[in-house]
N, C-alpha and C positions, 0 to 999 in steps of 0.2 A: 285307729275305730275314732277317735273323739272327731275327726271333722268329717266320718261319714255325714253324707246326705240323707233324710229321712223327708220322704214326702209326707205332707200333711193337710195339703188341699190343693185347691185350684180356684185360678181365677175366672168367676163365670159369669161376668156379664159387668155391665158399668151402672153408676147412679149418680145421676144428675149430671151438670154441666163443667164440675169444677174438678175432674180428673178422677174422682174416687170409683172403686171398681168393687164389684158383689163378691164374695168370697165363699167357695164349698169347702167344708173343713172336715178333715178326719179325725178330729181330735175328739175326745169326751171328756168331760163337756166340750161341744162344737165351739163355742166361743172362745177355749183356751189357746186358739191359734193365733189371737189378736195378743195374746200375753208374749210371744217370741218375735223379738228384734233382734238382729236383723233377720230377714229371709233372704234365700235363695229363689229365684222365680227363672224356670227355663222357658227358653225363648229361643226359637228357631234352632234347638239342639245346643244351645249354650246357657249355663248357668250365670246368673249375673244378683252380685249380691246388692240388696236395698234395703233402706231404713223405712221403719212404718212411721210417718208424721203423725197421724191420727187415727182411729179406729171408731167405731161406734157399730152397737148391737141395734137394729131397727125392728119394727113390726113386731113387738111383742116377743123379740130374743129370736125370730125366725129369719132374719136375714142379717149377714154380715158384712160390712163392708169396711174399708181400709184406703187410706191417702198413702200414697207411697211415691219416693222420693223421685223428681223429676218427671211426674206426670201432672200435668198441669192443666189438662183441658181434655174432656170427653174423646177426643179424637186420638189423642196418644193413648188414653184409657182404653180406648177399643183394641189396640193394637197386643196388650197383654191378653184378651180372652182367651181362654183357653191354657194358659201357662200354667205348669204346675208350680206349686208352693214347697220349696224344703227348708228344715232347720238343720244346723248343724247339731250331730248326736249327744254333742258336749253342751247343749243348750239346755237338753232333758234333765229333769230331776232322776237320779237313780233309784229305783224303789228298794224298800230293805233287803230283798233276795238277792240284790245285784243284777238283776237283768230286766229286760223290757219284753213286753209280748212281740216285738219284731224280733227279736232275738232266737224265738223259738223257730220261725222259719227257716227251713232248709236242715232242722235237727233229725237225728235218726232216730225211730222209735223203735224200741226192741221190748218185748215182754221181759218179765222174771226170769221167765224159763230161757232168755236168750233167742228167742225165736223174732227175727226181721219182721215188722210190720211195714216199714217204708218211712217217708221221707215228710215232715210237715210240710203243707203246703199253703194252708192258710188258718185262721182263726175266727170262728164264726162266734159272732153275740147271739145269744138266743133271750136272753132276760133272764132265764136261771142261773147261767153260770155261761161262760166260754167253752168253746167245744175245737177241737185239733180235727183238723182235717187231713188225713194223712193219705199218702197216695204210695203202693208198693203194687204187689199182684194183683191186689184189691183195693178200692179205696173204702176207708173207714174213720167212721165220727167218734171221737172218745172224747167224754163231758173233762175238761181241765179243773178237775177236783182233787188237792192236792190229798196225801195220804190215803187218799180211795182208789182215784184210777192212776193217778200218778204218784209213781212211788220216787221219783228223784230228775232231778234237772241237772245236767252239767253242760253248760256251755261252752266253756272251754274246748270240751272235747265234743261238742254238737250232737249231744247224746240224750234222750228221755227214756225213762224204764218206766212202764205200765203195768199194771195189775187188768189184765184183759186176756179174754178167752175169744176167738176166732169161734165165729158160729155164721151159719148158713147165709142171714140175713144181711151179714156185715158188707157181703160182694154186692149185694144189691140195693146199696144207697146212690 
């Protein structure tokens, strides 16, 4: 599992004439993607490991750019446009609880009364708190608030227990 690749962004443009590429980041904060090296870049359905030679935050923090090894000019950089950027899971710093948000995707969700609700398909960031999107017989959104709605998370067994009662509006989300 430590060599599992986690997609953390994408190359979405070129910057200048010296081979720099623009980065779209999935990390929070966005600039954290620049802290990881090496990257794995997926080009033409093949993962290639690359080192980051230099990186910058431009335009008041809105644009991330990087210079990756063996990319020496604008034409070579253009070949990387649209390529996914991943890191090895082992590069992440593990949270105190021993799991990451990505670990919740695919977990089965049941109520305290052992009613199966479905599988976590996405984590939605709302600002107030993150929300689990669960798909089963119906789609349900459950706020990820420990000890209120989320009673336990068992990553080894891919199981989340929630304090949640189904209501009519749950199926209309």
